[in-house]
C-alpha positions as CSV (number, residue, x, y, z in Angstrom):
1,M,60.2,48.1,106.5
2,R,58.7,51.4,107.8
3,K,59.7,54.6,106.2
4,R,61.7,57.1,108.2
5,I,60.9,60.8,108.6
6,V,63.8,63.0,109.9
7,I,63.3,66.5,111.2
8,L,66.4,68.7,111.5
9,G,66.1,71.5,114.1
10,A,63.8,72.0,117.1
11,G,63.0,75.7,116.5
12,Y,59.5,77.0,115.7
13,G,59.2,75.2,112.4
14,G,60.8,71.9,113.3
15,L,59.1,71.4,116.6
16,R,55.7,72.4,115.2
17,T,56.2,69.9,112.3
18,L,57.0,67.2,114.8
19,K,54.0,68.0,117.0
20,R,51.6,67.9,114.0
21,L,53.1,64.6,112.7
22,Q,52.8,62.9,116.1
23,R,49.1,63.8,116.0
24,M,48.7,62.5,112.5
25,K,50.2,59.1,113.6
26,P,51.9,58.2,110.3
27,N,53.0,54.7,109.7
28,A,56.7,55.8,109.8
29,E,59.6,56.2,112.1
30,L,60.0,59.8,113.4
31,I,63.5,61.2,114.3
32,L,64.2,64.7,115.6
33,I,67.8,66.0,115.6
34,D,69.0,69.2,117.4
35,K,72.2,70.2,119.1
36,N,70.2,71.3,122.2
37,D,67.7,69.4,124.4
38,Y,65.6,72.5,124.8
39,H,63.4,74.8,122.6
40,C,64.2,78.5,122.8
41,E,61.6,81.2,122.0
42,K,63.9,83.1,119.8
43,T,61.5,86.0,119.5
44,S,62.5,86.7,123.1
45,L,66.3,86.4,122.8
46,H,66.7,90.2,122.9
47,E,65.3,90.2,126.5
48,V,68.1,87.9,127.7
49,A,70.7,89.9,125.8
50,A,69.5,93.1,127.5
51,G,69.4,91.5,130.9
52,T,65.6,91.9,131.5
53,A,64.9,88.2,131.4
54,N,66.8,85.0,132.3
55,A,67.5,82.3,129.7
56,D,65.3,79.7,131.5
57,E,62.3,82.0,131.2
58,I,62.3,81.6,127.4
59,C,63.3,78.0,127.1
60,Y,61.6,74.6,127.8
61,S,62.6,71.0,127.5
62,L,61.9,69.2,124.2
63,Q,60.5,66.4,126.3
64,Q,57.4,68.5,126.8
65,V,56.7,68.0,123.0
66,I,58.3,64.7,122.1
67,D,56.2,61.6,122.4
68,P,58.8,58.9,123.2
69,K,56.5,56.2,121.9
70,R,56.5,57.8,118.4
71,T,59.7,59.9,118.2
72,Q,63.4,59.3,118.7
73,F,65.4,62.3,119.7
74,I,69.1,62.6,118.8
75,Q,71.0,65.4,120.4
76,D,73.8,66.3,118.0
77,T,75.1,68.9,115.6
78,V,74.2,68.4,112.0
79,L,77.1,68.8,109.6
80,R,75.6,68.3,106.2
81,V,73.0,66.5,104.2
82,D,74.0,64.0,101.5
83,R,71.1,64.1,99.1
84,E,72.3,61.3,96.9
85,S,72.7,58.7,99.6
86,R,69.9,60.2,101.7
87,R,72.0,60.4,104.8
88,I,72.7,63.1,107.4
89,Q,76.2,63.5,108.7
90,L,76.4,64.3,112.4
91,K,79.3,65.5,114.6
92,E,79.1,62.8,117.2
93,H,76.7,60.0,116.0
94,K,76.9,57.8,113.0
95,P,75.1,59.0,109.8
96,I,71.3,58.9,109.9
97,S,69.4,57.7,106.8
98,Y,66.0,59.2,105.8
99,D,63.2,58.6,103.4
100,Y,61.7,62.0,104.0
101,L,63.5,65.0,105.4
102,V,62.3,68.3,106.9
103,I,65.0,70.9,107.4
104,G,64.3,73.7,109.9
105,L,67.8,74.5,111.2
106,G,67.3,78.2,111.9
107,F,69.6,81.2,111.3
108,V,73.1,82.5,111.9
109,P,74.2,86.1,111.9
110,E,75.0,87.6,108.5
111,Y,77.9,90.1,108.6
112,Y,78.0,90.9,104.9
113,G,81.8,90.8,104.9
114,I,82.2,93.6,107.4
115,E,85.8,93.5,108.5
116,G,86.3,92.3,112.1
117,M,82.7,91.4,112.8
118,D,83.3,87.7,112.8
119,R,86.1,88.1,115.4
120,F,84.9,90.9,117.6
121,G,81.2,91.4,117.0
122,L,78.3,90.3,119.2
123,A,75.1,89.1,117.7
124,I,71.7,87.9,118.9
125,S,71.3,84.4,117.6
126,D,70.9,81.8,120.4
127,I,71.1,81.3,124.1
128,P,74.9,81.3,124.4
129,S,75.2,84.4,122.3
130,V,72.7,86.5,124.3
131,I,74.2,85.4,127.6
132,R,77.5,86.5,126.3
133,I,76.0,89.9,125.4
134,R,74.4,90.3,128.8
135,N,77.6,89.5,130.6
136,H,79.7,91.7,128.3
137,I,77.6,94.7,129.0
138,E,77.7,94.2,132.7
139,D,81.5,93.5,132.6
140,Q,82.0,96.9,130.9
141,F,80.2,98.7,133.7
142,K,82.1,96.8,136.3
143,A,85.4,97.6,134.6
144,W,84.5,101.3,134.4
145,T,84.5,101.4,138.2
146,E,88.2,100.6,138.1
147,D,89.5,102.7,135.1
148,Q,86.7,105.2,134.4
149,R,87.2,104.7,130.6
150,S,84.2,106.5,129.0
151,D,84.0,104.2,126.0
152,R,83.1,101.3,128.3
153,L,79.7,103.0,128.8
154,V,79.0,103.3,125.1
155,I,76.7,100.6,123.8
156,A,76.2,100.6,120.0
157,V,73.8,98.6,117.9
158,G,74.2,98.0,114.2
159,G,70.9,98.1,112.3
160,A,67.5,99.7,113.0
161,G,65.2,96.9,112.2
162,F,62.9,94.7,114.2
163,T,65.5,93.0,116.4
164,S,67.4,96.2,117.0
165,F,64.4,98.1,118.3
166,E,63.3,95.2,120.5
167,F,66.8,95.0,122.0
168,L,67.1,98.7,122.4
169,G,63.7,98.9,124.1
170,E,64.7,96.3,126.7
171,L,68.2,97.8,127.1
172,T,66.8,101.3,127.9
173,Q,64.9,99.6,130.8
174,R,67.9,97.7,132.0
175,I,70.5,100.5,132.0
176,P,69.1,102.4,135.0
177,E,69.6,99.2,137.1
178,L,73.3,99.0,136.1
179,I,73.7,102.8,136.7
180,T,72.5,102.3,140.2
181,R,74.5,99.1,140.9
182,Y,77.8,100.5,139.7
183,Q,77.2,104.1,140.8
184,V,77.6,105.5,137.3
185,D,76.8,109.0,136.2
186,A,73.8,108.5,133.9
187,K,75.1,111.3,131.6
188,Q,78.1,109.2,130.8
189,V,76.1,106.3,129.4
190,R,75.5,106.4,125.7
191,I,73.3,104.1,123.6
192,V,73.8,104.5,119.9
193,C,72.0,102.9,116.9
194,I,73.8,103.0,113.6
195,E,71.7,102.5,110.5
196,P,72.5,103.1,106.7
197,T,69.2,105.0,106.1
198,P,66.8,107.1,108.1
199,K,64.0,104.6,107.4
200,A,64.0,102.6,110.6
201,L,61.6,99.7,111.1
202,P,61.0,99.4,107.3
203,M,58.3,96.7,107.8
204,F,55.9,99.3,109.2
205,N,54.3,102.4,107.8
206,R,56.1,105.7,108.5
207,Q,53.7,106.8,111.3
208,L,54.2,103.6,113.3
209,A,58.0,103.6,112.7
210,A,58.2,107.2,113.8
211,Y,56.5,106.3,117.0
212,G,59.0,103.6,117.7
213,S,62.0,105.9,116.9
214,R,60.6,108.7,119.0
215,K,60.0,106.5,122.0
216,L,63.6,105.2,121.9
217,R,65.0,108.8,121.5
218,N,63.0,109.9,124.5
219,R,64.8,107.2,126.5
220,G,68.2,108.4,125.4
221,V,69.0,106.4,122.2
222,D,71.1,108.3,119.6
223,F,70.6,107.4,116.0
224,L,73.5,107.7,113.6
225,I,73.1,107.5,109.8
226,G,76.0,105.5,108.3
227,R,76.9,102.1,106.9
228,V,79.0,100.0,109.3
229,C,82.2,98.9,107.4
230,G,84.4,97.6,110.2
231,F,85.0,96.8,113.8
232,D,88.3,96.2,115.5
233,G,87.0,95.4,119.0
234,A,87.4,99.0,120.2
235,K,86.2,101.2,117.4
236,I,83.2,100.9,115.0
237,Y,83.9,102.3,111.5
238,Y,80.9,103.5,109.5
239,R,80.7,105.2,106.2
240,T,78.7,108.4,105.6
241,K,78.3,110.2,102.3
242,E,81.4,112.2,102.9
243,Q,83.9,109.9,104.7
244,V,84.5,107.0,107.0
245,Q,84.0,107.9,110.7
246,S,84.6,106.0,113.9
247,L,82.9,105.5,117.2
248,K,84.7,104.1,120.3
249,A,82.4,101.7,122.1
250,G,82.8,99.1,124.8
251,T,79.9,97.1,123.3
252,F,78.8,96.6,119.7
253,V,75.8,94.3,119.0
254,W,75.1,93.5,115.4
255,T,71.4,93.1,114.4
256,G,71.8,94.0,110.7
257,G,70.9,90.7,109.2
258,V,70.8,86.9,109.3
259,S,71.2,84.0,106.9
260,G,70.1,80.4,107.0
261,S,72.1,77.7,108.7
262,A,75.6,77.0,107.2
263,V,74.4,73.4,106.8
264,V,72.5,74.4,103.7
265,R,75.6,75.8,102.0
266,D,77.8,72.9,103.2
267,S,75.3,70.4,101.8
268,G,75.6,71.9,98.3
269,F,72.0,73.2,98.0
270,E,71.4,76.0,95.5
271,E,71.1,78.9,98.0
272,R,71.4,82.5,98.6
273,R,72.5,83.5,102.1
274,G,71.6,80.1,103.4
275,R,68.1,80.2,102.0
276,V,66.8,77.8,99.3
277,R,64.0,78.9,97.0
278,V,61.6,76.0,97.5
279,M,58.8,74.7,95.4
280,D,55.2,75.6,96.0
281,D,54.8,72.6,98.4
282,L,58.0,73.6,100.3
283,S,60.1,70.8,98.7
284,V,63.6,71.3,97.2
285,P,63.7,71.4,93.4
286,G,64.6,67.9,92.1
287,H,64.2,66.4,95.6
288,P,60.5,66.1,96.5
289,E,61.5,64.1,99.6
290,I,63.2,67.1,101.2
291,L,61.2,70.0,102.5
292,I,62.8,73.2,103.9
293,I,61.0,75.6,106.2
294,G,61.8,78.6,108.4
295,D,65.0,80.6,108.1
296,C,66.5,78.2,105.6
297,S,63.7,78.5,103.0
298,A,62.8,81.3,100.6
299,V,59.1,81.5,99.7
300,I,58.3,84.2,97.2
301,D,55.7,86.8,98.0
302,P,53.6,87.0,94.7
303,G,52.9,90.7,95.5
304,S,56.4,91.9,95.7
305,G,58.3,89.2,93.9
306,Q,60.7,89.0,96.8
307,P,61.1,86.3,99.5
308,Y,58.9,86.7,102.6
309,P,60.9,87.9,105.6
310,T,61.9,85.0,107.9
311,T,59.7,85.1,111.0
312,A,58.2,82.7,113.6
313,Q,54.8,83.4,112.1
314,I,55.7,82.0,108.6
315,A,57.7,79.1,110.1
316,L,54.7,77.9,112.1
317,Q,52.5,78.1,109.0
318,Q,55.1,76.3,106.9
319,A,55.4,73.6,109.6
320,D,51.7,72.7,109.3
321,C,52.0,72.5,105.5
322,A,55.2,70.5,105.7
323,A,53.6,68.0,108.1
324,Y,50.6,67.6,105.8
325,N,52.8,67.1,102.8
326,V,55.1,64.5,104.4
327,K,52.0,62.5,105.4
328,A,50.5,62.9,102.0
329,M,53.7,61.5,100.3
330,L,53.6,58.6,102.7
331,D,50.0,57.9,101.7
332,D,50.6,58.4,98.0
333,R,48.4,61.5,97.9
334,P,49.1,64.8,96.2
335,T,50.9,67.5,98.2
336,K,49.4,71.0,98.7
337,S,50.9,74.4,98.0
338,F,51.9,76.6,100.9
339,V,50.0,79.9,101.1
340,F,51.2,82.4,103.7
341,K,48.5,84.2,105.5
342,F,50.0,87.4,107.1
343,K,48.3,88.1,110.4
344,G,50.3,91.1,111.4
345,T,53.4,91.7,113.5
346,V,54.3,93.6,116.7
347,C,57.6,95.0,117.7
348,S,58.1,95.4,121.4
349,L,59.8,98.6,122.8
350,G,60.2,97.2,126.3
351,R,57.8,95.4,128.7
352,D,54.8,97.8,128.4
353,D,55.3,99.5,125.0
354,A,55.2,98.3,121.5
355,V,54.3,99.2,117.9
356,G,52.7,97.0,115.3
357,E,50.1,96.1,112.8
358,V,47.5,93.4,113.4
359,M,44.8,92.4,110.9
360,G,45.5,95.6,109.0
361,K,45.1,97.9,112.0
362,G,48.0,99.9,113.4
363,L,48.7,99.6,117.1
364,K,51.0,101.4,119.5
365,G,51.7,101.8,123.2
366,R,50.0,99.6,125.8
367,P,47.5,98.0,123.4
368,A,50.3,96.9,121.1
369,S,52.2,95.5,124.1
370,V,49.2,93.5,125.2
371,M,48.9,92.1,121.7
372,K,52.6,91.2,121.6
373,K,52.0,89.0,124.8
374,V,49.0,87.4,123.2
375,I,51.0,86.5,120.1
376,E,53.8,85.1,122.3
377,N,51.4,83.0,124.4
378,R,49.7,81.7,121.3
379,S,53.1,80.5,119.9
380,L,53.8,78.7,123.2
381,V,50.4,76.9,122.9
382,K,51.0,75.9,119.2
383,I,54.3,74.2,120.0
384,G,54.6,73.5,123.8
385,G,50.9,73.2,124.6
386,V,48.6,74.9,127.2
387,E,50.7,73.6,130.1
388,T,53.9,75.2,128.7
389,M,52.0,78.4,128.1
390,L,50.8,78.6,131.6
391,K,54.3,78.1,132.9
392,K,56.2,80.3,130.5
393,G,53.5,82.7,129.2
394,R,53.3,86.5,129.5
395,F,50.5,87.7,131.7
396,S,51.6,91.0,133.1
């Protein structure tokens, strides 16, 4: 009887793993499980949230990657993994058994226990969430035409990291359109970023980070220093050194952190914020048949002693290693250790502006923006193929 390889999640890591395994043609049954029948370029979710792109522009059908002769696709929600019986519990289908398992289930927002966030907060996490943000912002402008409540035109963002800056960059380009459509006085619109420390974009050197902050300030973004401690749907509460202050805002988008899928916790893995510290070959301690990649895995950077940040870049590299190791186990060969090769990162500040570091060189402005598009197109090729890149790629 042939062995069965199951891949959970059709994000960057999961889908790349599948693509590699299909090319390797292992003597095994391949099953991919995801709640959606499409892949989403999550590095572009902020564009849909701001309203500068439509959801279909950053998504494509899984059928563009799945080889039906080699892979069975099950569209369902994963509930938990039973490691002892080697079975996966699903919401709608009967349990699925596995011999080898690759977990790449992505992330969920991490609110760090901030009161009210789970009930009232908005977060950039998937297609439904960003459509909700986009609609909410526009609904606030529309409602302003009826009651002229000034707080409706206040848009606040919690956190000053990568996602925050990318969202703010797109938002500053969308707001003029909403101002014109709803005949709003531009002076009444306020965009606020709330961050615990003055060190925005901590992944970049201070010169590059200062460029990003300056660009957003020039477009009207206010930066407040404070730690968000609550949100009641109308007011954001944040703590400064002296006291707790509040800000009335019609929209509050949280970008302050993420954790791995709740399935990791619900399955009883030893984890921290949904991330499992994996072995050198990406397997789970005590369970070599289970490999975890992407947002649910914690790979330690030998330089800092801390886990690498969860990015599409590391997920794609982990996927290649995971595919190799699954095939190696099938063939009774040794697995190999995962070694992350950092190639740089670029943070967009809108369609034609960005800041980043590539191959040790700092970039900003138009050159960084062009490089961002090159990176996005390369990601499309690595998973969806050249045809998908030609349909969905960034060329302007």
